[in-house]
A tleap script that builds the chain and sets N, CA, C and O, in Angstrom:
source leaprc.protein.ff14SB
mol = sequence {
  NMET THR SER ARG SER ALA ALA ASP PHE THR
  ILE LYS VAL ASP ASP GLN GLY VAL ALA HIE
  VAL VAL LEU GLY GLN PRO ASP ARG MET PRO
  ALA LEU GLY VAL GLY GLY ALA ARG GLU ILE
  ALA ARG LEU CYS ALA GLU LEU GLY ALA GLN
  SER ALA VAL ARG SER ILE PHE VAL CYS SER
  ARG GLY TRP ASP SER CYS ALA GLY GLY THR
  PRO GLU LEU VAL ASP SER MET LEU SER ASP
  GLU ALA SER ARG PRO ARG VAL MET ARG TRP
  ILE SER THR VAL THR CGLN
}
set mol.1.N position { 179.324 -190.048 -165.799 }
set mol.1.CA position { 180.310 -190.919 -166.431 }
set mol.1.C position { 179.687 -191.519 -167.686 }
set mol.1.O position { 178.548 -191.985 -167.668 }
set mol.2.N position { 180.444 -191.500 -168.764 }
set mol.2.CA position { 180.013 -192.168 -169.988 }
set mol.2.C position { 180.868 -193.407 -170.187 }
set mol.2.O position { 182.017 -193.451 -169.747 }
set mol.3.N position { 180.308 -194.417 -170.852 }
set mol.3.CA position { 181.101 -195.626 -171.076 }
set mol.3.C position { 180.710 -196.272 -172.397 }
set mol.3.O position { 179.600 -196.102 -172.902 }
set mol.4.N position { 181.674 -197.024 -172.937 }
set mol.4.CA position { 181.480 -197.821 -174.153 }
set mol.4.C position { 182.218 -199.125 -173.959 }
set mol.4.O position { 183.236 -199.180 -173.269 }
set mol.5.N position { 181.705 -200.165 -174.566 }
set mol.5.CA position { 182.350 -201.471 -174.454 }
set mol.5.C position { 182.484 -202.123 -175.817 }
set mol.5.O position { 181.670 -201.910 -176.715 }
set mol.6.N position { 183.516 -202.909 -175.945 }
set mol.6.CA position { 183.726 -203.771 -177.108 }
set mol.6.C position { 184.287 -205.076 -176.572 }
set mol.6.O position { 184.577 -205.178 -175.380 }
set mol.7.N position { 184.442 -206.055 -177.415 }
set mol.7.CA position { 184.956 -207.353 -176.960 }
set mol.7.C position { 186.372 -207.244 -176.414 }
set mol.7.O position { 186.740 -207.994 -175.510 }
set mol.8.N position { 187.179 -206.319 -176.948 }
set mol.8.CA position { 188.592 -206.221 -176.596 }
set mol.8.C position { 188.896 -205.191 -175.514 }
set mol.8.O position { 189.989 -205.215 -174.946 }
set mol.9.N position { 187.969 -204.290 -175.210 }
set mol.9.CA position { 188.260 -203.211 -174.268 }
set mol.9.C position { 186.972 -202.526 -173.805 }
set mol.9.O position { 185.901 -202.727 -174.378 }
set mol.10.N position { 187.106 -201.713 -172.752 }
set mol.10.CA position { 186.034 -200.815 -172.331 }
set mol.10.C position { 186.621 -199.418 -172.177 }
set mol.10.O position { 187.806 -199.262 -171.883 }
set mol.11.N position { 185.797 -198.422 -172.374 }
set mol.11.CA position { 186.199 -197.032 -172.155 }
set mol.11.C position { 185.149 -196.381 -171.277 }
set mol.11.O position { 183.954 -196.435 -171.567 }
set mol.12.N position { 185.613 -195.763 -170.193 }
set mol.12.CA position { 184.724 -195.010 -169.307 }
set mol.12.C position { 185.365 -193.657 -169.045 }
set mol.12.O position { 186.551 -193.570 -168.728 }
set mol.13.N position { 184.575 -192.610 -169.179 }
set mol.13.CA position { 185.052 -191.262 -168.873 }
set mol.13.C position { 184.396 -190.856 -167.557 }
set mol.13.O position { 183.170 -190.793 -167.459 }
set mol.14.N position { 185.228 -190.578 -166.537 }
set mol.14.CA position { 184.675 -190.218 -165.237 }
set mol.14.C position { 184.334 -188.730 -165.171 }
set mol.14.O position { 184.579 -187.981 -166.117 }
set mol.15.N position { 183.771 -188.322 -164.048 }
set mol.15.CA position { 183.314 -186.939 -163.874 }
set mol.15.C position { 184.452 -185.930 -163.829 }
set mol.15.O position { 184.209 -184.733 -163.978 }
set mol.16.N position { 185.691 -186.379 -163.628 }
set mol.16.CA position { 186.848 -185.491 -163.616 }
set mol.16.C position { 187.495 -185.364 -164.997 }
set mol.16.O position { 188.504 -184.674 -165.142 }
set mol.17.N position { 186.930 -186.018 -166.002 }
set mol.17.CA position { 187.466 -185.914 -167.359 }
set mol.17.C position { 188.573 -186.892 -167.680 }
set mol.17.O position { 189.317 -186.692 -168.640 }
set mol.18.N position { 188.696 -187.952 -166.890 }
set mol.18.CA position { 189.701 -188.982 -167.160 }
set mol.18.C position { 189.031 -190.134 -167.907 }
set mol.18.O position { 188.081 -190.741 -167.412 }
set mol.19.N position { 189.537 -190.425 -169.101 }
set mol.19.CA position { 189.043 -191.559 -169.877 }
set mol.19.C position { 189.861 -192.789 -169.479 }
set mol.19.O position { 191.083 -192.806 -169.629 }
set mol.20.N position { 189.186 -193.800 -168.977 }
set mol.20.CA position { 189.830 -195.050 -168.568 }
set mol.20.C position { 189.635 -196.063 -169.690 }
set mol.20.O position { 188.515 -196.521 -169.917 }
set mol.21.N position { 190.708 -196.419 -170.395 }
set mol.21.CA position { 190.671 -197.422 -171.453 }
set mol.21.C position { 191.219 -198.701 -170.832 }
set mol.21.O position { 192.399 -198.777 -170.489 }
set mol.22.N position { 190.361 -199.700 -170.691 }
set mol.22.CA position { 190.744 -200.949 -170.032 }
set mol.22.C position { 190.749 -202.065 -171.074 }
set mol.22.O position { 189.710 -202.425 -171.626 }
set mol.23.N position { 191.936 -202.600 -171.328 }
set mol.23.CA position { 192.111 -203.646 -172.336 }
set mol.23.C position { 191.887 -205.023 -171.744 }
set mol.23.O position { 192.234 -205.275 -170.590 }
set mol.24.N position { 191.312 -205.906 -172.527 }
set mol.24.CA position { 191.286 -207.324 -172.220 }
set mol.24.C position { 190.200 -207.800 -171.291 }
set mol.24.O position { 189.319 -207.052 -170.869 }
set mol.25.N position { 190.302 -209.081 -170.992 }
set mol.25.CA position { 189.402 -209.789 -170.098 }
set mol.25.C position { 190.207 -210.293 -168.906 }
set mol.25.O position { 191.409 -210.524 -169.041 }
set mol.26.N position { 189.581 -210.469 -167.743 }
set mol.26.CA position { 190.342 -210.844 -166.545 }
set mol.26.C position { 191.027 -212.204 -166.606 }
set mol.26.O position { 191.987 -212.437 -165.872 }
set mol.27.N position { 190.560 -213.100 -167.459 }
set mol.27.CA position { 191.090 -214.468 -167.468 }
set mol.27.C position { 192.164 -214.726 -168.518 }
set mol.27.O position { 192.583 -215.870 -168.699 }
set mol.28.N position { 192.619 -213.682 -169.213 }
set mol.28.CA position { 193.652 -213.893 -170.238 }
set mol.28.C position { 194.422 -212.605 -170.492 }
set mol.28.O position { 194.018 -211.530 -170.048 }
set mol.29.N position { 195.538 -212.722 -171.210 }
set mol.29.CA position { 196.291 -211.539 -171.590 }
set mol.29.C position { 195.479 -210.757 -172.615 }
set mol.29.O position { 194.871 -211.352 -173.505 }
set mol.30.N position { 195.460 -209.435 -172.502 }
set mol.30.CA position { 194.689 -208.659 -173.461 }
set mol.30.C position { 195.334 -208.655 -174.835 }
set mol.30.O position { 196.558 -208.620 -174.964 }
set mol.31.N position { 194.501 -208.691 -175.849 }
set mol.31.CA position { 194.946 -208.603 -177.240 }
set mol.31.C position { 193.844 -207.916 -178.028 }
set mol.31.O position { 192.662 -208.088 -177.733 }
set mol.32.N position { 194.226 -207.154 -179.012 }
set mol.32.CA position { 193.244 -206.469 -179.838 }
set mol.32.C position { 193.058 -207.203 -181.154 }
set mol.32.O position { 194.031 -207.553 -181.822 }
set mol.33.N position { 191.810 -207.433 -181.524 }
set mol.33.CA position { 191.488 -207.996 -182.827 }
set mol.33.C position { 191.378 -206.876 -183.850 }
set mol.33.O position { 191.538 -205.702 -183.517 }
set mol.34.N position { 191.109 -207.239 -185.077 }
set mol.34.CA position { 191.014 -206.255 -186.148 }
set mol.34.C position { 189.924 -205.231 -185.830 }
set mol.34.O position { 190.168 -204.027 -185.912 }
set mol.35.N position { 188.738 -205.689 -185.473 }
set mol.35.CA position { 187.643 -204.772 -185.157 }
set mol.35.C position { 187.939 -203.924 -183.937 }
set mol.35.O position { 187.653 -202.727 -183.929 }
set mol.36.N position { 188.510 -204.531 -182.901 }
set mol.36.CA position { 188.849 -203.790 -181.692 }
set mol.36.C position { 189.930 -202.761 -181.938 }
set mol.36.O position { 189.885 -201.664 -181.382 }
set mol.37.N position { 190.895 -203.103 -182.760 }
set mol.37.CA position { 191.971 -202.165 -183.081 }
set mol.37.C position { 191.416 -200.944 -183.802 }
set mol.37.O position { 191.779 -199.812 -183.481 }
set mol.38.N position { 190.542 -201.168 -184.769 }
set mol.38.CA position { 189.932 -200.038 -185.487 }
set mol.38.C position { 189.084 -199.189 -184.554 }
set mol.38.O position { 189.152 -197.960 -184.575 }
set mol.39.N position { 188.289 -199.858 -183.738 }
set mol.39.CA position { 187.379 -199.138 -182.855 }
set mol.39.C position { 188.132 -198.330 -181.796 }
set mol.39.O position { 187.766 -197.185 -181.532 }
set mol.40.N position { 189.163 -198.893 -181.191 }
set mol.40.CA position { 189.901 -198.154 -180.170 }
set mol.40.C position { 190.645 -196.971 -180.786 }
set mol.40.O position { 190.749 -195.917 -180.158 }
set mol.41.N position { 191.157 -197.126 -181.994 }
set mol.41.CA position { 191.815 -196.002 -182.662 }
set mol.41.C position { 190.818 -194.884 -182.924 }
set mol.41.O position { 191.120 -193.711 -182.701 }
set mol.42.N position { 189.634 -195.244 -183.394 }
set mol.42.CA position { 188.594 -194.243 -183.666 }
set mol.42.C position { 188.148 -193.563 -182.375 }
set mol.42.O position { 188.000 -192.342 -182.330 }
set mol.43.N position { 187.935 -194.357 -181.325 }
set mol.43.CA position { 187.469 -193.783 -180.065 }
set mol.43.C position { 188.533 -192.927 -179.386 }
set mol.43.O position { 188.203 -191.906 -178.783 }
set mol.44.N position { 189.793 -193.320 -179.469 }
set mol.44.CA position { 190.861 -192.506 -178.873 }
set mol.44.C position { 190.965 -191.162 -179.588 }
set mol.44.O position { 191.174 -190.135 -178.942 }
set mol.45.N position { 190.824 -191.156 -180.902 }
set mol.45.CA position { 190.819 -189.885 -181.639 }
set mol.45.C position { 189.624 -189.041 -181.228 }
set mol.45.O position { 189.741 -187.828 -181.057 }
set mol.46.N position { 188.485 -189.679 -181.070 }
set mol.46.CA position { 187.276 -188.977 -180.631 }
set mol.46.C position { 187.465 -188.402 -179.222 }
set mol.46.O position { 187.095 -187.256 -178.965 }
set mol.47.N position { 188.036 -189.189 -178.319 }
set mol.47.CA position { 188.286 -188.714 -176.956 }
set mol.47.C position { 189.249 -187.531 -176.953 }
set mol.47.O position { 189.054 -186.567 -176.213 }
set mol.48.N position { 190.285 -187.607 -177.782 }
set mol.48.CA position { 191.263 -186.536 -177.860 }
set mol.48.C position { 190.675 -185.228 -178.341 }
set mol.48.O position { 191.205 -184.158 -178.040 }
set mol.49.N position { 189.598 -185.299 -179.077 }
set mol.49.CA position { 188.957 -184.089 -179.604 }
set mol.49.C position { 187.936 -183.489 -178.637 }
set mol.49.O position { 187.452 -182.380 -178.864 }
set mol.50.N position { 187.605 -184.200 -177.572 }
set mol.50.CA position { 186.608 -183.710 -176.611 }
set mol.50.C position { 187.277 -182.838 -175.557 }
set mol.50.O position { 188.204 -183.272 -174.874 }
set mol.51.N position { 186.804 -181.622 -175.434 }
set mol.51.CA position { 187.395 -180.700 -174.453 }
set mol.51.C position { 187.168 -181.169 -173.017 }
set mol.51.O position { 187.938 -180.803 -172.128 }
set mol.52.N position { 186.142 -181.959 -172.771 }
set mol.52.CA position { 185.859 -182.442 -171.420 }
set mol.52.C position { 186.823 -183.544 -170.973 }
set mol.52.O position { 186.944 -183.818 -169.779 }
set mol.53.N position { 187.513 -184.181 -171.938 }
set mol.53.CA position { 188.462 -185.248 -171.598 }
set mol.53.C position { 189.826 -184.617 -171.374 }
set mol.53.O position { 190.424 -184.062 -172.295 }
set mol.54.N position { 190.313 -184.708 -170.133 }
set mol.54.CA position { 191.586 -184.100 -169.764 }
set mol.54.C position { 192.758 -185.056 -169.944 }
set mol.54.O position { 193.878 -184.625 -170.221 }
set mol.55.N position { 192.503 -186.348 -169.787 }
set mol.55.CA position { 193.575 -187.335 -169.938 }
set mol.55.C position { 192.980 -188.696 -170.288 }
set mol.55.O position { 191.795 -188.954 -170.076 }
set mol.56.N position { 193.843 -189.560 -170.833 }
set mol.56.CA position { 193.437 -190.926 -171.170 }
set mol.56.C position { 194.362 -191.872 -170.419 }
set mol.56.O position { 195.581 -191.829 -170.582 }
set mol.57.N position { 193.765 -192.728 -169.591 }
set mol.57.CA position { 194.500 -193.697 -168.788 }
set mol.57.C position { 194.264 -195.078 -169.380 }
set mol.57.O position { 193.123 -195.536 -169.450 }
set mol.58.N position { 195.330 -195.744 -169.807 }
set mol.58.CA position { 195.219 -197.069 -170.413 }
set mol.58.C position { 195.771 -198.100 -169.440 }
set mol.58.O position { 196.883 -197.955 -168.930 }
set mol.59.N position { 194.982 -199.145 -169.185 }
set mol.59.CA position { 195.439 -200.216 -168.301 }
set mol.59.C position { 194.872 -201.542 -168.795 }
set mol.59.O position { 194.112 -201.586 -169.763 }
set mol.60.N position { 195.248 -202.611 -168.122 }
set mol.60.CA position { 194.849 -203.950 -168.516 }
set mol.60.C position { 194.026 -204.616 -167.430 }
set mol.60.O position { 194.327 -204.481 -166.244 }
set mol.61.N position { 193.002 -205.323 -167.826 }
set mol.61.CA position { 192.213 -206.116 -166.905 }
set mol.61.C position { 192.810 -207.520 -166.797 }
set mol.61.O position { 192.550 -208.233 -165.828 }
set mol.62.N position { 193.595 -207.909 -167.770 }
set mol.62.CA position { 194.191 -209.241 -167.797 }
set mol.62.C position { 195.407 -209.331 -166.906 }
set mol.62.O position { 195.685 -208.420 -166.125 }
set mol.63.N position { 196.131 -210.425 -167.019 }
set mol.63.CA position { 197.265 -210.664 -166.125 }
set mol.63.C position { 198.576 -210.109 -166.656 }
set mol.63.O position { 199.630 -210.404 -166.093 }
set mol.64.N position { 198.547 -209.325 -167.709 }
set mol.64.CA position { 199.735 -208.654 -168.227 }
set mol.64.C position { 199.261 -207.422 -168.981 }
set mol.64.O position { 198.056 -207.201 -169.102 }
set mol.65.N position { 200.172 -206.629 -169.481 }
set mol.65.CA position { 199.750 -205.382 -170.123 }
set mol.65.C position { 199.183 -205.589 -171.512 }
set mol.65.O position { 198.139 -205.014 -171.818 }
set mol.66.N position { 199.812 -206.379 -172.370 }
set mol.66.CA position { 199.263 -206.609 -173.703 }
set mol.66.C position { 199.969 -207.775 -174.374 }
set mol.66.O position { 201.196 -207.868 -174.357 }
set mol.67.N position { 199.183 -208.657 -174.961 }
set mol.67.CA position { 199.740 -209.790 -175.686 }
set mol.67.C position { 199.980 -209.448 -177.149 }
set mol.67.O position { 200.561 -210.246 -177.885 }
set mol.68.N position { 199.542 -208.282 -177.571 }
set mol.68.CA position { 199.663 -207.887 -178.974 }
set mol.68.C position { 198.350 -208.097 -179.692 }
set mol.68.O position { 197.279 -207.945 -179.104 }
set mol.69.N position { 198.431 -208.441 -180.945 }
set mol.69.CA position { 197.229 -208.677 -181.727 }
set mol.69.C position { 196.692 -210.072 -181.515 }
set mol.69.O position { 197.423 -210.982 -181.123 }
set mol.70.N position { 195.416 -210.232 -181.775 }
set mol.70.CA position { 194.814 -211.558 -181.727 }
set mol.70.C position { 195.375 -212.396 -182.874 }
set mol.70.O position { 195.959 -211.845 -183.807 }
set mol.71.N position { 195.209 -213.704 -182.820 }
set mol.71.CA position { 195.681 -214.534 -183.942 }
set mol.71.C position { 195.084 -214.105 -185.287 }
set mol.71.O position { 195.749 -214.194 -186.319 }
set mol.72.N position { 193.832 -213.640 -185.272 }
set mol.72.CA position { 193.203 -213.198 -186.514 }
set mol.72.C position { 193.902 -211.964 -187.075 }
set mol.72.O position { 194.100 -211.864 -188.285 }
set mol.73.N position { 194.278 -211.020 -186.206 }
set mol.73.CA position { 194.964 -209.808 -186.656 }
set mol.73.C position { 196.343 -210.162 -187.218 }
set mol.73.O position { 196.726 -209.671 -188.280 }
set mol.74.N position { 197.075 -210.999 -186.519 }
set mol.74.CA position { 198.404 -211.405 -186.986 }
set mol.74.C position { 198.288 -212.150 -188.306 }
set mol.74.O position { 199.076 -211.919 -189.223 }
set mol.75.N position { 197.304 -213.049 -188.407 }
set mol.75.CA position { 197.105 -213.789 -189.644 }
set mol.75.C position { 196.788 -212.852 -190.803 }
set mol.75.O position { 197.280 -213.053 -191.913 }
set mol.76.N position { 195.968 -211.823 -190.555 }
set mol.76.CA position { 195.646 -210.891 -191.639 }
set mol.76.C position { 196.881 -210.121 -192.086 }
set mol.76.O position { 197.030 -209.817 -193.269 }
set mol.77.N position { 197.770 -209.803 -191.142 }
set mol.77.CA position { 199.004 -209.101 -191.505 }
set mol.77.C position { 199.930 -209.995 -192.326 }
set mol.77.O position { 200.582 -209.534 -193.263 }
set mol.78.N position { 199.981 -211.273 -191.967 }
set mol.78.CA position { 200.863 -212.190 -192.675 }
set mol.78.C position { 200.329 -212.567 -194.056 }
set mol.78.O position { 201.100 -212.744 -195.000 }
set mol.79.N position { 199.012 -212.689 -194.166 }
set mol.79.CA position { 198.443 -213.149 -195.426 }
set mol.79.C position { 198.097 -212.031 -196.393 }
set mol.79.O position { 197.924 -212.278 -197.586 }
set mol.80.N position { 197.993 -210.807 -195.898 }
set mol.80.CA position { 197.601 -209.691 -196.754 }
set mol.80.C position { 198.618 -208.569 -196.602 }
set mol.80.O position { 198.567 -207.786 -195.653 }
set mol.81.N position { 199.534 -208.508 -197.546 }
set mol.81.CA position { 200.611 -207.516 -197.473 }
set mol.81.C position { 200.077 -206.087 -197.397 }
set mol.81.O position { 200.711 -205.224 -196.789 }
set mol.82.N position { 198.933 -205.830 -197.999 }
set mol.82.CA position { 198.346 -204.485 -197.985 }
set mol.82.C position { 197.878 -204.071 -196.594 }
set mol.82.O position { 197.784 -202.877 -196.309 }
set mol.83.N position { 197.582 -205.038 -195.719 }
set mol.83.CA position { 197.106 -204.686 -194.383 }
set mol.83.C position { 198.239 -204.259 -193.443 }
set mol.83.O position { 197.977 -203.598 -192.438 }
set mol.84.N position { 199.473 -204.615 -193.741 }
set mol.84.CA position { 200.596 -204.264 -192.864 }
set mol.84.C position { 200.737 -202.763 -192.679 }
set mol.84.O position { 200.823 -202.310 -191.538 }
set mol.85.N position { 200.765 -201.967 -193.744 }
set mol.85.CA position { 200.883 -200.515 -193.541 }
set mol.85.C position { 199.704 -199.937 -192.745 }
set mol.85.O position { 199.878 -199.017 -191.946 }
set mol.86.N position { 198.503 -200.489 -192.973 }
set mol.86.CA position { 197.326 -200.015 -192.242 }
set mol.86.C position { 197.494 -200.263 -190.745 }
set mol.86.O position { 197.221 -199.381 -189.931 }
set mol.87.N position { 197.939 -201.448 -190.389 }
set mol.87.CA position { 198.133 -201.775 -188.976 }
set mol.87.C position { 199.246 -200.903 -188.380 }
set mol.87.O position { 199.118 -200.426 -187.253 }
set mol.88.N position { 200.313 -200.695 -189.112 }
set mol.88.CA position { 201.402 -199.858 -188.608 }
set mol.88.C position { 200.944 -198.409 -188.435 }
set mol.88.O position { 201.348 -197.744 -187.482 }
set mol.89.N position { 200.099 -197.911 -189.354 }
set mol.89.CA position { 199.542 -196.551 -189.195 }
set mol.89.C position { 198.690 -196.487 -187.946 }
set mol.89.O position { 198.752 -195.515 -187.193 }
set mol.90.N position { 197.878 -197.541 -187.719 }
set mol.90.CA position { 197.021 -197.575 -186.536 }
set mol.90.C position { 197.885 -197.535 -185.270 }
set mol.90.O position { 197.583 -196.784 -184.343 }
set mol.91.N position { 198.947 -198.331 -185.224 }
set mol.91.CA position { 199.826 -198.351 -184.050 }
set mol.91.C position { 200.422 -196.971 -183.830 }
set mol.91.O position { 200.488 -196.499 -182.695 }
set mol.92.N position { 200.850 -196.330 -184.885 }
set mol.92.CA position { 201.406 -194.988 -184.785 }
set mol.92.C position { 200.387 -193.992 -184.257 }
set mol.92.O position { 200.720 -193.140 -183.433 }
set mol.93.N position { 199.160 -194.091 -184.719 }
set mol.93.CA position { 198.083 -193.187 -184.276 }
set mol.93.C position { 197.792 -193.362 -182.801 }
set mol.93.O position { 197.681 -192.383 -182.062 }
set mol.94.N position { 197.667 -194.614 -182.369 }
set mol.94.CA position { 197.314 -194.885 -180.983 }
set mol.94.C position { 198.423 -194.484 -180.018 }
set mol.94.O position { 198.139 -194.057 -178.899 }
set mol.95.N position { 199.665 -194.611 -180.428 }
set mol.95.CA position { 200.765 -194.343 -179.506 }
set mol.95.C position { 201.224 -192.899 -179.500 }
set mol.95.O position { 202.147 -192.562 -178.759 }
set mol.96.N position { 200.618 -192.035 -180.294 }
set mol.96.CA position { 201.019 -190.625 -180.310 }
set mol.96.C position { 200.541 -189.910 -179.076 }
set mol.96.O position { 200.788 -188.714 -178.921 }
savepdb mol mol.pdb
quit
């Protein structure tokens, strides 16, 4: 099994080729920050390119599935018009 961790999520690939992407922390609703959003998008693309990964399972460690972006991510979208298309592209990439 291989694993990676970030503040917003963990990824573990088990011996059967299932990548487990676990969002958030147990004591709060999961949310992705700017760095976590970039990193999970990059890692999901990387996982998709690995022949050993048969599927990607996304779940939450928190008490709900997803709270959305962190306040910092939302603030960057509101204050920087140029970041909106980037975030929307990221959402499109992750949900494909």
